[in-house]
N, C-alpha and C positions, 0 to 999 in steps of 0.2 A: 785236466778240467779243474777249475777253481770253484769254490763255494763261498757264498756270502751269506752271513746270518744277519737278518735285519735288526736294526737297533731295538725295535719294540720287543723282539723275541729275547734278546739279551736282558732287557729290562724285566721281562716276565720271569726269567730264570732267577735272577738275584732277588727280586721282590718276593717270589715264592719261598726261597730259602730263608729270607729274613723273617718270615712269619713262622718258621719251624723252631722247634726246641733243639738248638744246636749245641753240641758237646765236642770237646777235644780229648781224645784218649791218647796217652803217651805210650810209645812202643820202643822196644830195644833195638839194638843194631842188627839183630838177626832178621828183622822184618824185611821182606822183599815185596815191594808193591807190585800188584798185578791187576791192572785195570780190567782185564777180561774175566778174572776169576773171583776177585774180592769185591763183592757187592754188599755184603752185610757184615756187621761187627763180629758175628760168630766166625767169619773167615779170617780174622786177624787177631782175635783176643788172646790167642796162645802166646803172642809176643808182647802183651801189655806188661809194663814195668810194675814192680811191687816196691813199696816204700817201707824201708825198715823203720822210718820215723813215724809211720802210720798217719801222715798228713794227706798224701795223695791217695785217694780211695779208688777202688776198682770202678771202671766206667768213665773216669776222667773228670773233667771240669766243665761246667756249663758256661757257655758264652753269654755275656750280658751286653745290653745296649747295641744289638745288631742293627746296622744301618746299611743303606744303599746309597750310591753316588753314581753320577753319570758325567762323562766328559767325552765330547766328540761322539764317536760311535761305540764307546766302551762303557760297560756297566761294572760297577765295583761292589763287593760285599765286604763290610768291615764290622768290627766289634771292639769292645774294650780290650786292652792288653790283659793277659792272664797272669796271675801270681799263684804259686804253690809254695806254701811255707808260711812262717818260719818253721824250722825243725824237720824239714824233709830230707831224706837221704835216698836219692834216685839217680839212675843214669839212663838217659833216653836219647834216641837219635831221630825218631820219627814221631809224627802226630797223625792221627786220623780224625778228620772232621766228619761228624756224623749227626744224624737226626734221630731223636726219640719220638718225633711226631708220627702218630698213626701206628705205633707199635708198643709192645710191652715186654720185649725180650731181645737178646742179642741176635736172635734169628730174624727179627723184623726191623731192627735199627739199620737204616740204609747209610752207607758210606757216601759222603759228598766229595771228599778230597783226601789225598795223602800229602802230608807236609814234610818235606825233608829239611831238617835243621843242619844238614851238611856235615856235622861232626857230632860225636857223643857229647851230650850236655851232662856234666857230672856235678851233682849237688850233694854235699856232705853236711848234714845237720844245718841246713840253711834254707834259702829261698831261691826259687827260680822264677824269673820274670820272662814271659813270652811276649815280646813286643812285635806286633804285626808291622809289616811293611807300610810305608807312607801311602801306598796305593791301596792298602787294605789287605784282607786275608787272601782274596782271590779276585780276579777280574776276568770278564768275558770280553774278548777282543774281537 
């Protein structure tokens, strides 16, 4: 059986997320995404990286200029690229996109997506730049 999500529903999803306070938390290589069990930041925070340069702070980085785009039947969520540094010393493999909207603690911050950077990203007393895909951070197809 096939399912089709109407274009207006996809648009509603990305537009609602664009109105939220979205953050990216960086996680180490030990993180194992589990879409069934990891619903809140408290479920993944044990694998958050720590920065010996004290530039990356616990909780991650706020996304700015979050936008939506539409092409054909697809809806896209995008934001400005993220920079951490200079002076940061971290190693990360994963990112968790989450919202602080409607909550006040890790127990209420809802995860929106796990982002796989594919290999460890190692930064030693420098700057890391997270450049989103040309299609955006995520898209609903």
